[in-house]
C-alpha positions in Angstrom: 0.0 0.0 0.0 1.1 3.6 -0.5 -0.3 7.1 -0.4 -2.8 6.7 -3.3 -4.9 4.3 -1.2 -6.2 7.5 0.6 -7.7 8.6 -2.8 -9.2 5.2 -3.8 -10.6 4.1 -0.4 -13.1 1.6 -2.0 -10.2 -0.7 -2.6 -9.2 -0.9 1.1 -10.5 -0.9 4.6 -11.9 2.7 5.3 -10.9 2.6 9.0 -7.3 1.8 8.1 -7.2 4.2 5.1 -9.7 7.0 5.5 -10.5 9.2 2.5 -8.1 12.1 1.7 -9.8 15.5 1.3 -8.0 16.3 -2.0 -8.9 20.0 -1.9 -7.2 20.2 1.6 -4.2 18.3 0.1 -3.9 20.9 -2.6 -4.1 23.8 -0.1 -1.4 22.2 2.0 0.8 21.9 -1.2 0.3 25.6 -1.9 1.2 26.5 1.7 4.4 24.5 1.1 5.1 26.3 -2.2 4.5 29.7 -0.6 7.1 28.8 2.0 4.5 29.2 4.8 4.8 25.5 5.9 7.6 22.9 5.9 7.3 19.4 4.5 7.0 18.1 8.1 4.1 20.5 8.8 2.4 19.4 5.6 2.7 15.8 6.6 1.3 16.6 10.1 -1.7 18.5 8.5 -2.4 15.5 6.3 -2.2 13.0 9.2 -4.6 15.3 11.2 -7.1 15.3 8.4 -6.9 11.5 7.9 -6.7 10.9 11.7 -4.1 8.2 11.1 -0.4 8.1 11.3 1.2 7.8 7.9 3.4 4.8 7.3 6.9 5.0 6.0 5.8 4.4 2.3 3.2 7.1 2.6 5.8 9.5 3.9 8.1 8.6 1.0 5.4 9.2 -1.5 4.5 12.6 -0.1 8.1 13.6 0.1 8.6 12.6 -3.5 5.5 14.6 -4.6 6.8 17.6 -2.7 10.3 17.3 -4.1 8.9 17.0 -7.6 6.8 20.1 -7.2 9.6 22.1 -5.5 11.9 21.2 -8.3 10.3 23.5 -10.7 12.6 26.2 -12.1 10.3 29.0 -10.9 7.1 29.7 -9.0 5.0 29.4 -12.2 6.5 26.0 -13.0 6.1 24.9 -9.4 2.4 25.9 -9.5 1.9 23.9 -12.7 3.6 20.9 -11.0 1.4 21.3 -8.0 -1.6 21.0 -10.1 -0.6 17.6 -11.4 -1.3 15.4 -8.3 -4.4 17.5 -7.6 -5.8 16.8 -11.1 -5.0 13.1 -10.8 -6.6 12.8 -7.4 -9.7 14.7 -8.5 -10.1 12.4 -11.5 -9.4 9.3 -9.4 -12.0 10.3 -6.9 -14.5 10.9 -9.7 -14.0 7.3 -11.0 -12.3 8.4 -14.3 -10.9 5.4 -16.0 -7.6 7.2 -16.6 -6.8 6.9 -12.9 -9.2 4.2 -11.6 -6.4 1.9 -10.2 -3.5 2.4 -7.8 -1.0 1.4 -10.5 -2.4 4.1 -12.9 -2.1 6.8 -10.2 1.4 5.7 -9.3 2.6 5.7 -12.8 1.1 9.1 -13.6 2.8 10.6 -10.5 6.1 8.8 -11.1 5.8 7.0 -7.8 6.7 3.6 -9.3 
């Protein structure tokens, strides 16, 4: 299991992997980009929303997503990169066939 299970909770036990509020996730990412919050603060906010402690592989995925976003050459590129996981999560949550499996999500977000 990894971070995407919080987007596709129908595949797992809801008590173990509650549903991620993807809009809150995007807001957390923007706070990170603005320099208002650290990666650790972002992780803590996500854990608070989920009401679970993230596992090592979840933390690795979030760190990889944050590093990818932060690797943009300038703020405009970083904002574009921040939109990618958000779009994927919104489409996955809506049941779009492009991202209706964990493998498709991981591949699109380069988490494989």
